[in-house]
C-alpha positions as a Markdown table, in Angstrom:
| # | Residue | x | y | z |
|---|---|---|---|---|
| 1 | Met | 53.7 | 157.1 | 146.4 |
| 2 | Ala | 57.2 | 157.0 | 147.0 |
| 3 | His | 56.7 | 154.6 | 150.2 |
| 4 | Glu | 54.8 | 152.4 | 147.4 |
| 5 | Ile | 58.0 | 152.6 | 145.0 |
| 6 | Asn | 60.4 | 152.2 | 147.8 |
| 7 | Asn | 59.0 | 149.1 | 149.7 |
| 8 | Pro | 59.7 | 146.6 | 146.4 |
| 9 | Leu | 63.3 | 148.7 | 145.7 |
| 10 | Thr | 64.5 | 147.8 | 149.0 |
| 11 | Gly | 63.5 | 144.0 | 148.7 |
| 12 | Ile | 65.0 | 143.8 | 145.3 |
| 13 | Leu | 68.4 | 145.6 | 146.5 |
| 14 | Thr | 68.6 | 143.5 | 149.6 |
| 15 | Tyr | 67.8 | 140.1 | 147.7 |
| 16 | Ser | 70.2 | 140.8 | 145.1 |
| 17 | Ser | 73.1 | 142.1 | 147.0 |
| 18 | Tyr | 72.5 | 139.0 | 149.1 |
| 19 | Leu | 72.8 | 136.7 | 145.7 |
| 20 | Leu | 75.8 | 139.0 | 144.7 |
| 21 | Lys | 78.1 | 138.2 | 147.3 |
| 22 | Arg | 76.9 | 134.4 | 147.5 |
| 23 | Ser | 77.7 | 133.9 | 143.4 |
| 24 | Lys | 81.5 | 134.4 | 143.9 |
| 25 | Gln | 81.8 | 131.1 | 141.7 |
| 26 | Asn | 79.5 | 132.2 | 139.0 |
| 27 | Pro | 81.3 | 135.5 | 137.2 |
| 28 | Glu | 78.4 | 136.0 | 134.6 |
| 29 | Met | 75.6 | 136.0 | 137.4 |
| 30 | Gln | 77.5 | 138.5 | 139.3 |
| 31 | Arg | 77.8 | 140.7 | 136.4 |
| 32 | Asp | 74.0 | 140.5 | 136.0 |
| 33 | Leu | 73.4 | 141.1 | 139.6 |
| 34 | Ala | 75.8 | 143.9 | 139.9 |
| 35 | Val | 73.5 | 145.5 | 137.2 |
| 36 | Ile | 70.4 | 144.9 | 139.4 |
| 37 | Val | 71.9 | 146.2 | 142.2 |
| 38 | Lys | 73.2 | 149.4 | 140.4 |
| 39 | Glu | 69.7 | 150.2 | 138.8 |
| 40 | Thr | 68.0 | 149.6 | 142.0 |
| 41 | Lys | 70.0 | 151.9 | 143.7 |
| 42 | Arg | 69.4 | 154.5 | 140.9 |
| 43 | Ser | 65.9 | 153.8 | 141.2 |
| 44 | Arg | 66.0 | 154.7 | 144.7 |
| 45 | Asp | 68.2 | 157.8 | 143.8 |
| 46 | Ile | 65.6 | 158.8 | 141.6 |
| 47 | Val | 62.5 | 158.4 | 144.1 |
| 48 | Lys | 64.7 | 160.3 | 146.8 |
| 49 | Gly | 65.2 | 163.3 | 144.3 |
| 50 | Leu | 61.5 | 163.7 | 143.7 |
| 51 | Leu | 60.5 | 163.5 | 147.2 |
| 52 | Asp | 63.2 | 166.5 | 147.8 |
| 53 | Phe | 61.6 | 167.9 | 144.8 |
| 54 | Ala | 58.2 | 167.9 | 146.0 |
| 55 | Arg | 59.1 | 169.1 | 149.3 |
| 56 | Gln | 60.6 | 172.6 | 148.3 |
| 57 | Ser | 58.6 | 175.6 | 149.6 |
| 58 | Ile | 57.0 | 178.1 | 147.5 |
| 59 | Pro | 59.2 | 181.3 | 147.2 |
| 60 | Lys | 57.9 | 183.9 | 149.5 |
| 61 | Ser | 57.5 | 186.2 | 146.6 |
| 62 | Met | 55.4 | 183.7 | 144.7 |
| 63 | Arg | 52.8 | 183.1 | 148.0 |
| 64 | Arg | 51.6 | 186.6 | 147.3 |
| 65 | Met | 50.1 | 185.7 | 144.0 |
């Protein structure tokens, strides 16, 4: 599931970062693209956090129940 979410996020992040670098002449577009880059990175971090949470092992004391 994380793979299915991360693939489009990577495309969005790559392309918006590229456009951000090329939009130096358009401050309004730069602001919009900066938001896209920031929120895409935040989404990627959320997915990473979910993966980390899902990989946590069950404490030994709980395994016997």
